[in-house]
Biotite code that builds the C-alpha atoms (Angstrom):
import biotite.structure as struc

atoms = struc.array([
    struc.Atom([-25.492, -2.372, -4.256], chain_id="A", res_id=1, res_name="UNK", atom_name="CA", element="C"),
    struc.Atom([-23.221, -1.413, -6.894], chain_id="A", res_id=2, res_name="UNK", atom_name="CA", element="C"),
    struc.Atom([-19.488, -0.796, -5.781], chain_id="A", res_id=3, res_name="UNK", atom_name="CA", element="C"),
    struc.Atom([-17.433, 2.014, -7.534], chain_id="A", res_id=4, res_name="UNK", atom_name="CA", element="C"),
    struc.Atom([-13.749, 1.943, -7.339], chain_id="A", res_id=5, res_name="UNK", atom_name="CA", element="C"),
    struc.Atom([-11.665, 4.870, -7.239], chain_id="A", res_id=6, res_name="UNK", atom_name="CA", element="C"),
    struc.Atom([-8.309, 5.051, -8.854], chain_id="A", res_id=7, res_name="UNK", atom_name="CA", element="C"),
    struc.Atom([-5.534, 7.412, -8.859], chain_id="A", res_id=8, res_name="UNK", atom_name="CA", element="C"),
    struc.Atom([-3.588, 7.857, -12.088], chain_id="A", res_id=9, res_name="UNK", atom_name="CA", element="C"),
    struc.Atom([-0.085, 9.154, -12.067], chain_id="A", res_id=10, res_name="UNK", atom_name="CA", element="C"),
    struc.Atom([2.673, 9.259, -14.974], chain_id="A", res_id=11, res_name="UNK", atom_name="CA", element="C"),
    struc.Atom([5.986, 8.439, -13.447], chain_id="A", res_id=12, res_name="UNK", atom_name="CA", element="C"),
    struc.Atom([9.327, 9.366, -14.840], chain_id="A", res_id=13, res_name="UNK", atom_name="CA", element="C"),
    struc.Atom([12.636, 7.849, -13.937], chain_id="A", res_id=14, res_name="UNK", atom_name="CA", element="C"),
    struc.Atom([14.263, 11.240, -13.466], chain_id="A", res_id=15, res_name="UNK", atom_name="CA", element="C"),
    struc.Atom([14.074, 14.991, -14.176], chain_id="A", res_id=16, res_name="UNK", atom_name="CA", element="C"),
    struc.Atom([16.078, 14.589, -17.430], chain_id="A", res_id=17, res_name="UNK", atom_name="CA", element="C"),
    struc.Atom([12.949, 12.853, -18.748], chain_id="A", res_id=18, res_name="UNK", atom_name="CA", element="C"),
    struc.Atom([10.573, 15.647, -18.239], chain_id="A", res_id=19, res_name="UNK", atom_name="CA", element="C"),
    struc.Atom([9.626, 18.213, -21.042], chain_id="A", res_id=20, res_name="UNK", atom_name="CA", element="C"),
    struc.Atom([12.191, 20.965, -21.180], chain_id="A", res_id=21, res_name="UNK", atom_name="CA", element="C"),
    struc.Atom([9.861, 23.346, -19.642], chain_id="A", res_id=22, res_name="UNK", atom_name="CA", element="C"),
    struc.Atom([9.150, 21.327, -16.713], chain_id="A", res_id=23, res_name="UNK", atom_name="CA", element="C"),
    struc.Atom([12.760, 20.621, -15.999], chain_id="A", res_id=24, res_name="UNK", atom_name="CA", element="C"),
    struc.Atom([13.181, 24.501, -15.792], chain_id="A", res_id=25, res_name="UNK", atom_name="CA", element="C"),
    struc.Atom([10.423, 24.644, -13.355], chain_id="A", res_id=26, res_name="UNK", atom_name="CA", element="C"),
    struc.Atom([11.586, 21.920, -11.281], chain_id="A", res_id=27, res_name="UNK", atom_name="CA", element="C"),
    struc.Atom([14.915, 23.555, -11.100], chain_id="A", res_id=28, res_name="UNK", atom_name="CA", element="C"),
    struc.Atom([13.335, 26.657, -9.943], chain_id="A", res_id=29, res_name="UNK", atom_name="CA", element="C"),
    struc.Atom([11.599, 24.505, -7.383], chain_id="A", res_id=30, res_name="UNK", atom_name="CA", element="C"),
    struc.Atom([14.856, 22.986, -6.413], chain_id="A", res_id=31, res_name="UNK", atom_name="CA", element="C"),
    struc.Atom([16.505, 26.536, -5.749], chain_id="A", res_id=32, res_name="UNK", atom_name="CA", element="C"),
    struc.Atom([13.579, 27.498, -3.834], chain_id="A", res_id=33, res_name="UNK", atom_name="CA", element="C"),
    struc.Atom([13.797, 24.419, -1.584], chain_id="A", res_id=34, res_name="UNK", atom_name="CA", element="C"),
    struc.Atom([17.372, 25.264, -0.521], chain_id="A", res_id=35, res_name="UNK", atom_name="CA", element="C"),
    struc.Atom([16.413, 28.681, 0.781], chain_id="A", res_id=36, res_name="UNK", atom_name="CA", element="C"),
    struc.Atom([13.307, 26.938, 3.148], chain_id="A", res_id=37, res_name="UNK", atom_name="CA", element="C"),
    struc.Atom([13.289, 27.832, 6.595], chain_id="A", res_id=38, res_name="UNK", atom_name="CA", element="C"),
    struc.Atom([13.023, 24.257, 8.057], chain_id="A", res_id=39, res_name="UNK", atom_name="CA", element="C"),
    struc.Atom([15.151, 24.370, 11.572], chain_id="A", res_id=40, res_name="UNK", atom_name="CA", element="C"),
    struc.Atom([12.466, 21.893, 13.256], chain_id="A", res_id=41, res_name="UNK", atom_name="CA", element="C"),
    struc.Atom([11.728, 19.312, 10.679], chain_id="A", res_id=42, res_name="UNK", atom_name="CA", element="C"),
    struc.Atom([14.925, 19.585, 8.817], chain_id="A", res_id=43, res_name="UNK", atom_name="CA", element="C"),
    struc.Atom([12.852, 18.761, 5.856], chain_id="A", res_id=44, res_name="UNK", atom_name="CA", element="C"),
    struc.Atom([13.096, 21.265, 3.058], chain_id="A", res_id=45, res_name="UNK", atom_name="CA", element="C"),
    struc.Atom([10.509, 21.725, 0.492], chain_id="A", res_id=46, res_name="UNK", atom_name="CA", element="C"),
    struc.Atom([10.345, 23.899, -2.745], chain_id="A", res_id=47, res_name="UNK", atom_name="CA", element="C"),
    struc.Atom([7.395, 24.552, -4.975], chain_id="A", res_id=48, res_name="UNK", atom_name="CA", element="C"),
    struc.Atom([7.365, 26.589, -8.270], chain_id="A", res_id=49, res_name="UNK", atom_name="CA", element="C"),
    struc.Atom([4.328, 27.410, -10.274], chain_id="A", res_id=50, res_name="UNK", atom_name="CA", element="C"),
    struc.Atom([4.039, 28.093, -13.974], chain_id="A", res_id=51, res_name="UNK", atom_name="CA", element="C"),
    struc.Atom([1.338, 30.723, -14.533], chain_id="A", res_id=52, res_name="UNK", atom_name="CA", element="C"),
    struc.Atom([-0.594, 31.037, -18.049], chain_id="A", res_id=53, res_name="UNK", atom_name="CA", element="C"),
    struc.Atom([1.112, 34.282, -18.543], chain_id="A", res_id=54, res_name="UNK", atom_name="CA", element="C"),
    struc.Atom([4.671, 32.432, -18.298], chain_id="A", res_id=55, res_name="UNK", atom_name="CA", element="C"),
    struc.Atom([5.456, 34.021, -14.947], chain_id="A", res_id=56, res_name="UNK", atom_name="CA", element="C"),
    struc.Atom([6.998, 31.703, -12.262], chain_id="A", res_id=57, res_name="UNK", atom_name="CA", element="C"),
    struc.Atom([5.987, 32.132, -8.513], chain_id="A", res_id=58, res_name="UNK", atom_name="CA", element="C"),
    struc.Atom([7.955, 30.088, -6.002], chain_id="A", res_id=59, res_name="UNK", atom_name="CA", element="C"),
    struc.Atom([7.405, 28.997, -2.507], chain_id="A", res_id=60, res_name="UNK", atom_name="CA", element="C"),
    struc.Atom([9.174, 27.053, 0.253], chain_id="A", res_id=61, res_name="UNK", atom_name="CA", element="C"),
    struc.Atom([8.274, 25.689, 3.857], chain_id="A", res_id=62, res_name="UNK", atom_name="CA", element="C"),
    struc.Atom([8.297, 28.340, 6.601], chain_id="A", res_id=63, res_name="UNK", atom_name="CA", element="C"),
    struc.Atom([8.552, 26.772, 9.853], chain_id="A", res_id=64, res_name="UNK", atom_name="CA", element="C"),
    struc.Atom([7.791, 28.331, 13.290], chain_id="A", res_id=65, res_name="UNK", atom_name="CA", element="C"),
    struc.Atom([8.631, 27.086, 16.840], chain_id="A", res_id=66, res_name="UNK", atom_name="CA", element="C"),
    struc.Atom([4.600, 27.199, 17.293], chain_id="A", res_id=67, res_name="UNK", atom_name="CA", element="C"),
    struc.Atom([4.194, 24.403, 14.772], chain_id="A", res_id=68, res_name="UNK", atom_name="CA", element="C"),
    struc.Atom([0.861, 24.982, 13.613], chain_id="A", res_id=69, res_name="UNK", atom_name="CA", element="C"),
    struc.Atom([2.053, 28.458, 12.558], chain_id="A", res_id=70, res_name="UNK", atom_name="CA", element="C"),
    struc.Atom([4.214, 27.175, 9.625], chain_id="A", res_id=71, res_name="UNK", atom_name="CA", element="C"),
    struc.Atom([3.268, 27.108, 6.247], chain_id="A", res_id=72, res_name="UNK", atom_name="CA", element="C"),
    struc.Atom([4.146, 24.357, 3.541], chain_id="A", res_id=73, res_name="UNK", atom_name="CA", element="C"),
    struc.Atom([5.928, 25.473, 0.222], chain_id="A", res_id=74, res_name="UNK", atom_name="CA", element="C"),
    struc.Atom([3.020, 24.639, -1.874], chain_id="A", res_id=75, res_name="UNK", atom_name="CA", element="C"),
    struc.Atom([0.574, 26.804, 0.008], chain_id="A", res_id=76, res_name="UNK", atom_name="CA", element="C"),
    struc.Atom([3.327, 29.615, 0.314], chain_id="A", res_id=77, res_name="UNK", atom_name="CA", element="C"),
    struc.Atom([3.460, 29.605, -3.648], chain_id="A", res_id=78, res_name="UNK", atom_name="CA", element="C"),
    struc.Atom([-0.087, 29.169, -4.522], chain_id="A", res_id=79, res_name="UNK", atom_name="CA", element="C"),
    struc.Atom([-1.118, 32.077, -1.719], chain_id="A", res_id=80, res_name="UNK", atom_name="CA", element="C"),
    struc.Atom([1.509, 34.276, -3.065], chain_id="A", res_id=81, res_name="UNK", atom_name="CA", element="C"),
    struc.Atom([0.172, 33.620, -6.659], chain_id="A", res_id=82, res_name="UNK", atom_name="CA", element="C"),
    struc.Atom([-3.230, 34.387, -5.435], chain_id="A", res_id=83, res_name="UNK", atom_name="CA", element="C"),
    struc.Atom([-2.393, 37.569, -3.709], chain_id="A", res_id=84, res_name="UNK", atom_name="CA", element="C"),
    struc.Atom([-0.128, 39.228, -6.461], chain_id="A", res_id=85, res_name="UNK", atom_name="CA", element="C"),
    struc.Atom([-1.988, 37.728, -9.726], chain_id="A", res_id=86, res_name="UNK", atom_name="CA", element="C"),
    struc.Atom([-5.566, 37.218, -8.189], chain_id="A", res_id=87, res_name="UNK", atom_name="CA", element="C"),
    struc.Atom([-6.916, 36.514, -11.994], chain_id="A", res_id=88, res_name="UNK", atom_name="CA", element="C"),
    struc.Atom([-3.969, 34.358, -13.116], chain_id="A", res_id=89, res_name="UNK", atom_name="CA", element="C"),
    struc.Atom([-4.396, 30.959, -14.286], chain_id="A", res_id=90, res_name="UNK", atom_name="CA", element="C"),
    struc.Atom([-1.805, 28.486, -12.764], chain_id="A", res_id=91, res_name="UNK", atom_name="CA", element="C"),
    struc.Atom([-0.844, 25.793, -15.216], chain_id="A", res_id=92, res_name="UNK", atom_name="CA", element="C"),
    struc.Atom([1.516, 23.744, -13.480], chain_id="A", res_id=93, res_name="UNK", atom_name="CA", element="C"),
    struc.Atom([3.047, 22.965, -10.154], chain_id="A", res_id=94, res_name="UNK", atom_name="CA", element="C"),
    struc.Atom([6.596, 21.410, -9.381], chain_id="A", res_id=95, res_name="UNK", atom_name="CA", element="C"),
    struc.Atom([7.464, 20.297, -5.888], chain_id="A", res_id=96, res_name="UNK", atom_name="CA", element="C"),
    struc.Atom([10.567, 18.710, -4.518], chain_id="A", res_id=97, res_name="UNK", atom_name="CA", element="C"),
    struc.Atom([11.656, 17.945, -0.956], chain_id="A", res_id=98, res_name="UNK", atom_name="CA", element="C"),
    struc.Atom([15.064, 17.094, 0.783], chain_id="A", res_id=99, res_name="UNK", atom_name="CA", element="C"),
    struc.Atom([15.832, 16.048, 4.101], chain_id="A", res_id=100, res_name="UNK", atom_name="CA", element="C"),
    struc.Atom([19.092, 17.086, 5.846], chain_id="A", res_id=101, res_name="UNK", atom_name="CA", element="C"),
    struc.Atom([18.993, 13.961, 7.841], chain_id="A", res_id=102, res_name="UNK", atom_name="CA", element="C"),
    struc.Atom([18.748, 11.284, 5.043], chain_id="A", res_id=103, res_name="UNK", atom_name="CA", element="C"),
    struc.Atom([18.497, 10.815, 1.203], chain_id="A", res_id=104, res_name="UNK", atom_name="CA", element="C"),
    struc.Atom([14.998, 11.581, -0.126], chain_id="A", res_id=105, res_name="UNK", atom_name="CA", element="C"),
    struc.Atom([14.571, 9.473, -3.353], chain_id="A", res_id=106, res_name="UNK", atom_name="CA", element="C"),
    struc.Atom([10.874, 8.797, -3.607], chain_id="A", res_id=107, res_name="UNK", atom_name="CA", element="C"),
    struc.Atom([8.346, 11.406, -5.031], chain_id="A", res_id=108, res_name="UNK", atom_name="CA", element="C"),
    struc.Atom([6.818, 13.301, -2.012], chain_id="A", res_id=109, res_name="UNK", atom_name="CA", element="C"),
    struc.Atom([3.288, 14.670, -2.938], chain_id="A", res_id=110, res_name="UNK", atom_name="CA", element="C"),
    struc.Atom([1.507, 17.568, -0.999], chain_id="A", res_id=111, res_name="UNK", atom_name="CA", element="C"),
    struc.Atom([0.128, 17.122, 2.119], chain_id="A", res_id=112, res_name="UNK", atom_name="CA", element="C"),
    struc.Atom([-3.559, 17.233, 2.874], chain_id="A", res_id=113, res_name="UNK", atom_name="CA", element="C"),
    struc.Atom([-3.993, 20.666, 3.652], chain_id="A", res_id=114, res_name="UNK", atom_name="CA", element="C"),
    struc.Atom([-1.998, 21.527, 0.569], chain_id="A", res_id=115, res_name="UNK", atom_name="CA", element="C"),
    struc.Atom([-4.008, 19.391, -1.628], chain_id="A", res_id=116, res_name="UNK", atom_name="CA", element="C"),
    struc.Atom([-7.198, 21.167, -0.355], chain_id="A", res_id=117, res_name="UNK", atom_name="CA", element="C"),
    struc.Atom([-5.673, 24.657, -1.298], chain_id="A", res_id=118, res_name="UNK", atom_name="CA", element="C"),
    struc.Atom([-4.689, 23.604, -4.865], chain_id="A", res_id=119, res_name="UNK", atom_name="CA", element="C"),
    struc.Atom([-8.025, 22.297, -5.232], chain_id="A", res_id=120, res_name="UNK", atom_name="CA", element="C"),
    struc.Atom([-9.622, 25.494, -4.343], chain_id="A", res_id=121, res_name="UNK", atom_name="CA", element="C"),
    struc.Atom([-7.713, 27.322, -7.080], chain_id="A", res_id=122, res_name="UNK", atom_name="CA", element="C"),
    struc.Atom([-8.571, 24.638, -9.660], chain_id="A", res_id=123, res_name="UNK", atom_name="CA", element="C"),
    struc.Atom([-12.098, 25.166, -8.809], chain_id="A", res_id=124, res_name="UNK", atom_name="CA", element="C"),
    struc.Atom([-12.010, 29.142, -8.876], chain_id="A", res_id=125, res_name="UNK", atom_name="CA", element="C"),
    struc.Atom([-9.856, 28.869, -12.149], chain_id="A", res_id=126, res_name="UNK", atom_name="CA", element="C"),
    struc.Atom([-11.990, 26.051, -13.488], chain_id="A", res_id=127, res_name="UNK", atom_name="CA", element="C"),
    struc.Atom([-8.901, 24.481, -15.147], chain_id="A", res_id=128, res_name="UNK", atom_name="CA", element="C"),
    struc.Atom([-6.518, 21.742, -13.898], chain_id="A", res_id=129, res_name="UNK", atom_name="CA", element="C"),
    struc.Atom([-3.130, 22.250, -12.408], chain_id="A", res_id=130, res_name="UNK", atom_name="CA", element="C"),
    struc.Atom([-0.530, 19.668, -13.491], chain_id="A", res_id=131, res_name="UNK", atom_name="CA", element="C"),
    struc.Atom([1.351, 18.693, -10.525], chain_id="A", res_id=132, res_name="UNK", atom_name="CA", element="C"),
    struc.Atom([4.757, 17.415, -10.724], chain_id="A", res_id=133, res_name="UNK", atom_name="CA", element="C"),
    struc.Atom([6.645, 16.156, -7.472], chain_id="A", res_id=134, res_name="UNK", atom_name="CA", element="C"),
    struc.Atom([9.869, 14.542, -6.460], chain_id="A", res_id=135, res_name="UNK", atom_name="CA", element="C"),
    struc.Atom([12.252, 13.923, -3.641], chain_id="A", res_id=136, res_name="UNK", atom_name="CA", element="C"),
    struc.Atom([15.821, 15.100, -3.739], chain_id="A", res_id=137, res_name="UNK", atom_name="CA", element="C"),
    struc.Atom([16.763, 12.755, -6.500], chain_id="A", res_id=138, res_name="UNK", atom_name="CA", element="C"),
    struc.Atom([15.309, 9.744, -8.452], chain_id="A", res_id=139, res_name="UNK", atom_name="CA", element="C"),
    struc.Atom([11.626, 9.584, -9.831], chain_id="A", res_id=140, res_name="UNK", atom_name="CA", element="C"),
    struc.Atom([9.182, 12.205, -10.601], chain_id="A", res_id=141, res_name="UNK", atom_name="CA", element="C"),
    struc.Atom([5.571, 11.854, -10.288], chain_id="A", res_id=142, res_name="UNK", atom_name="CA", element="C"),
    struc.Atom([2.872, 13.779, -12.343], chain_id="A", res_id=143, res_name="UNK", atom_name="CA", element="C"),
    struc.Atom([-0.844, 14.138, -11.671], chain_id="A", res_id=144, res_name="UNK", atom_name="CA", element="C"),
    struc.Atom([-2.821, 15.846, -14.428], chain_id="A", res_id=145, res_name="UNK", atom_name="CA", element="C"),
    struc.Atom([-5.050, 17.554, -11.644], chain_id="A", res_id=146, res_name="UNK", atom_name="CA", element="C"),
    struc.Atom([-5.345, 17.713, -7.853], chain_id="A", res_id=147, res_name="UNK", atom_name="CA", element="C"),
    struc.Atom([-8.222, 15.236, -8.446], chain_id="A", res_id=148, res_name="UNK", atom_name="CA", element="C"),
    struc.Atom([-5.689, 12.468, -9.338], chain_id="A", res_id=149, res_name="UNK", atom_name="CA", element="C"),
    struc.Atom([-4.260, 13.028, -5.651], chain_id="A", res_id=150, res_name="UNK", atom_name="CA", element="C"),
    struc.Atom([-7.654, 14.039, -3.842], chain_id="A", res_id=151, res_name="UNK", atom_name="CA", element="C"),
    struc.Atom([-10.325, 12.251, -5.494], chain_id="A", res_id=152, res_name="UNK", atom_name="CA", element="C"),
    struc.Atom([-12.962, 12.855, -2.892], chain_id="A", res_id=153, res_name="UNK", atom_name="CA", element="C"),
    struc.Atom([-12.225, 16.537, -2.524], chain_id="A", res_id=154, res_name="UNK", atom_name="CA", element="C"),
    struc.Atom([-14.265, 19.020, -0.285], chain_id="A", res_id=155, res_name="UNK", atom_name="CA", element="C"),
    struc.Atom([-15.524, 21.873, -2.287], chain_id="A", res_id=156, res_name="UNK", atom_name="CA", element="C"),
    struc.Atom([-18.462, 24.919, -2.009], chain_id="A", res_id=157, res_name="UNK", atom_name="CA", element="C"),
    struc.Atom([-20.929, 22.346, -3.108], chain_id="A", res_id=158, res_name="UNK", atom_name="CA", element="C"),
    struc.Atom([-21.127, 21.057, 0.387], chain_id="A", res_id=159, res_name="UNK", atom_name="CA", element="C"),
    struc.Atom([-21.404, 24.433, 2.064], chain_id="A", res_id=160, res_name="UNK", atom_name="CA", element="C"),
])
């Protein structure tokens, strides 16, 4: 029996200032969106910004609800908004940033499992990868070239 090893490949930058200029601007939009997050329960604000192939930027932030399963993460708010308002657009890049109101977040915060699955659906739909840059409030920024780097064993329509 031959064993296969699954590896995750990420690029890691020491700070936002090391990113290409267009990605710095996208992360800045995500940071601004983060500050408008509605997170009274977790006190953990997340912002996301998507760059469409057209050049349009779509933002999202987490929206919590007292009935906890009813809330929605920033990544899904942004990607579902893009899908609803630009159904045929190609999403090129996503920037994600998180900040706690209780402690300093200095490590890159990747998308949760539900968001990874939603991003995977859009990559499959558009037949092209979405580069994902993610960070905390400050510090290092990680880049995944595609959601496959964060979700190597994704579930898709081929299993249905």
